[in-house]
C-alpha positions as CSV (number, residue, x, y, z in Angstrom):
1,M,-3.4,10.8,14.9
2,K,-5.9,7.6,15.8
3,Y,-5.9,3.9,14.7
4,P,-8.9,2.9,12.7
5,F,-8.2,-0.2,13.6
6,A,-6.8,-2.9,16.2
7,F,-3.3,-4.4,16.4
8,P,-2.6,-7.0,14.4
9,H,-4.5,-6.2,11.9
10,T,-4.6,-8.7,8.7
11,I,-5.2,-7.9,4.9
12,S,-5.2,-9.4,1.6
13,N,-6.3,-8.7,-2.0
14,P,-7.0,-11.4,-4.5
15,M,-3.7,-10.7,-6.5
16,G,-1.9,-13.2,-4.0
17,E,-0.9,-10.4,-1.3
18,L,-1.5,-11.2,2.5
19,I,0.0,-7.7,5.1
20,T,-0.7,-7.7,8.6
21,F,-0.3,-4.4,10.4
22,H,1.7,-6.3,13.3
23,D,2.8,-3.1,15.9
24,I,3.0,1.1,16.2
25,E,5.7,1.5,18.0
26,E,8.0,4.7,19.0
27,E,11.1,5.4,17.8
28,D,13.0,9.0,18.2
29,G,9.5,10.3,18.5
30,V,7.9,8.9,15.4
31,K,5.7,6.2,14.9
32,K,6.5,3.4,13.4
33,M,4.2,0.9,12.1
34,T,5.8,-2.9,11.5
35,V,4.5,-4.9,8.9
36,Y,5.3,-8.6,8.2
37,N,3.4,-10.1,4.4
38,Q,3.1,-13.2,2.7
39,V,3.5,-12.8,-1.2
40,Q,2.7,-15.8,-3.2
41,P,4.7,-15.9,-6.3
42,G,4.6,-13.9,-9.1
43,S,2.9,-11.2,-7.5
44,G,3.4,-8.3,-6.1
45,P,2.8,-4.3,-5.9
46,P,2.7,-2.2,-8.8
47,F,5.1,0.3,-9.0
48,H,4.3,2.7,-5.9
49,V,5.5,6.0,-3.6
50,H,4.8,6.6,-0.3
51,Y,5.7,10.2,-0.2
52,K,5.6,10.7,3.3
53,Q,7.0,7.7,4.5
54,E,10.1,5.6,4.5
55,E,10.0,1.7,3.9
56,S,11.8,-1.0,5.0
57,L,11.7,-4.7,4.1
58,T,13.6,-8.0,5.2
59,V,13.5,-11.2,3.9
60,V,12.7,-14.0,6.3
61,K,11.3,-16.6,4.1
62,G,11.8,-17.0,-0.3
63,V,13.2,-14.7,-2.9
64,M,12.1,-11.1,-3.1
65,G,12.3,-9.3,-6.7
66,Y,12.8,-5.7,-5.8
67,Q,13.3,-2.6,-8.1
68,I,13.6,1.3,-7.7
69,D,12.0,3.3,-10.8
70,G,15.3,4.1,-13.6
71,Q,16.8,1.9,-11.8
72,E,17.9,-2.7,-12.6
73,E,15.7,-5.2,-11.1
74,K,17.5,-6.9,-7.7
75,I,17.6,-10.0,-6.2
76,L,16.7,-10.2,-2.1
77,E,17.2,-13.7,-0.1
78,A,16.6,-14.5,3.5
79,G,18.0,-12.2,6.3
80,E,18.6,-9.1,3.5
81,T,16.7,-5.4,3.8
82,V,16.2,-3.3,1.6
83,I,15.0,0.1,2.9
84,F,12.5,2.9,0.1
85,H,12.9,6.6,1.3
86,R,10.2,9.3,0.6
87,G,9.1,10.0,-2.4
88,Q,11.1,6.6,-4.0
89,M,8.7,4.9,-6.6
90,H,9.1,1.2,-6.3
91,R,7.9,-2.3,-6.4
92,F,8.7,-5.4,-4.8
93,W,7.3,-9.3,-5.6
94,N,8.1,-12.4,-5.4
95,A,11.1,-13.8,-6.8
96,G,10.6,-17.6,-6.2
97,S,8.9,-20.6,-6.1
98,E,7.3,-20.8,-2.5
99,I,5.9,-18.5,-0.3
100,L,7.6,-15.2,0.0
101,E,7.5,-13.8,3.6
102,C,9.1,-10.9,4.7
103,K,9.0,-8.6,8.1
104,G,9.4,-5.1,8.2
105,W,8.1,-1.3,9.4
106,I,7.0,1.7,7.5
107,K,7.5,5.3,9.5
108,P,5.8,7.0,10.1
109,A,3.3,5.0,9.9
110,N,0.5,7.7,8.8
111,S,-2.9,6.5,7.4
112,L,-0.9,3.1,5.3
113,D,-3.2,0.7,7.0
114,Y,-6.5,2.9,6.4
115,F,-5.0,3.9,2.9
116,L,-3.9,-0.6,1.9
117,S,-7.2,-1.7,3.9
118,G,-10.1,0.3,1.6
119,I,-7.9,-0.3,-0.9
120,Y,-7.9,-3.3,-0.9
121,S,-10.8,-3.7,-0.4
122,S,-11.9,-2.5,-3.5
123,M,-9.8,-4.8,-5.5
124,S,-12.2,-7.7,-3.4
125,K,-15.1,-6.1,-4.4
126,A,-14.4,-5.9,-8.5
127,G,-12.3,-8.8,-7.6
128,K,-9.7,-7.8,-9.6
129,P,-6.1,-5.3,-9.2
130,E,-8.5,-2.1,-10.1
131,G,-10.3,-2.1,-8.0
132,D,-13.9,-0.5,-7.5
133,P,-13.7,2.1,-9.3
134,F,-16.0,4.6,-6.4
135,D,-13.8,3.2,-3.8
136,S,-10.7,3.5,-5.9
137,A,-11.1,7.0,-6.8
138,F,-11.5,8.0,-3.3
139,L,-9.0,6.8,-2.3
140,M,-6.8,8.1,-4.6
141,T,-7.4,11.2,-4.9
142,R,-8.3,12.0,-0.8
143,Y,-4.6,10.4,-0.4
144,K,-2.6,12.0,-3.3
145,S,-0.1,13.7,-0.8
146,E,0.6,10.4,0.4
147,Y,0.8,7.9,-1.4
148,D,0.9,7.5,-6.1
149,L,0.7,4.9,-8.1
150,K,2.6,4.7,-12.2
151,E,0.4,2.7,-14.0
152,I,-2.5,5.2,-13.6
153,P,-2.5,8.0,-16.2
154,A,-2.0,11.8,-14.9
155,F,-5.5,12.4,-16.8
156,V,-7.2,9.5,-14.8
157,K,-5.8,10.8,-11.5
158,K,-6.8,14.8,-12.6
159,V,-9.4,14.6,-14.3
160,I,-10.9,11.4,-14.3
161,F,-10.4,10.4,-10.6
162,P,-12.6,13.7,-9.5
163,I,-14.6,13.2,-11.6
164,T,-15.9,9.9,-10.3
165,V,-15.7,10.6,-6.1
166,L,-18.1,13.6,-7.3
167,I,-20.5,10.7,-9.3
168,G,-20.0,8.8,-6.0
169,K,-21.3,11.4,-3.3
170,F,-24.0,12.3,-5.6
171,L,-25.3,8.7,-5.3
172,G,-23.5,8.0,-1.9
173,K,-21.0,5.8,-2.0
174,Y,-19.2,6.8,0.6
175,G,-21.2,6.3,3.6
176,H,-18.4,3.2,4.4
177,F,-15.7,5.7,4.4
178,K,-17.1,8.4,6.7
179,D,-13.6,7.7,9.6
180,A,-11.6,7.6,7.3
181,P,-8.4,9.8,8.2
182,K,-7.5,12.9,7.0
183,P,-5.0,12.6,4.5
184,I,-1.4,14.3,5.5
185,K,-0.7,17.5,3.1
């Protein structure tokens, strides 16, 4: 897979998250993307899932809360690590009063940097967590075999998003996605 960004590549969203995709490493014949993130107090991504990837986060500084769907919330401090397995719906947040700093990896690398860059850009464009409706619908529909968000109702994902994407195509809203990597089936 060709990566659309040079490494390191840093993205941010208006909700208090900064992620740096540091580089790609080869591990047992699989491409692993190393990441660093900073999360403002009280911030963090909503429940989400990576269907094709494992994700590991190690707290470098601060306190991280995390939860695997259906389980109790847990806390990690500096030096502690969590691994979220493929298909495991999860969330994490800054549970402290200082900036949370983590390092980690995503394996295999796949399209995560492209997907999150698009989602964060959409959020910044709209100035809200839902992002721009056309961009969010495009990304969530195109990469539905790879990523999902628990908070989006099934009806929206199955009916509203595809209709929004069709309207967006008709209106010429997706020129900036012309080089979007193909989703992994």
